[in-house]
N, C-alpha and C positions, 0 to 999 in steps of 0.2 A: 503049225509054224503061223503066227499074225502076219500080215502085211501091212506097211506103212507107207502112205502115200506122199511124197515129197510137195511140202506147201509151196515151194519156188519153181520147180520144172513138173511137178505131177508124176513122176517116175514112181512106180511101186516097187518098194523096197523090204526086204527081209527085216524082221523086227529085232534082229541081232544088231543090225547098224545103228550108228549114234549118226552118221552122214550119210548123205544121199550118195548112191555107187555112180550117178549121171554127172551130177553139178558141184557135190560136196557141201549142200547146204545143211545146217543142223536139223535133224528131224525130230518131230514131237515124241517125247518120252511114250514109251507104250504103258508105262503106269500111269499116266496122267488121268486116266477115267477111273482110277480108283480112288483119286483123292476124294476124300468124304469130310464132313463135321459132325463130330458126336454131340447130340442134345446133351445140355446141362440138368434137364429135369428129367427126361425118360432113359436116356444113355443109348438110345437107337443112331444108327448112321444113317446120315441123310448126304445127299451130293453137295459137293463143293461150292456151289452157285447158289444155293438156298440161304435165305435168311431168317426162315422159320422153319420148324421141325415139321416133317411130311404127317407124323404121327400124332403129336401133341398139340401144335401150334406154338409151341414155344419160340421165345427169341432165340435164334443161334449165333454164337459168338465168332 
């Protein structure tokens, strides 16, 4: 099981929760790290924050 740190109070919560068990703040999605962009030229996955493809350098949409 993955642990998620509350951005408001710092409490460590199990990843099955959507709200912090201590303060009730909304926890970041555990699937956030999996957000990607697909390169239109080479069809490879890139981190969501990229503007150019890691593999071929093409502009990402």
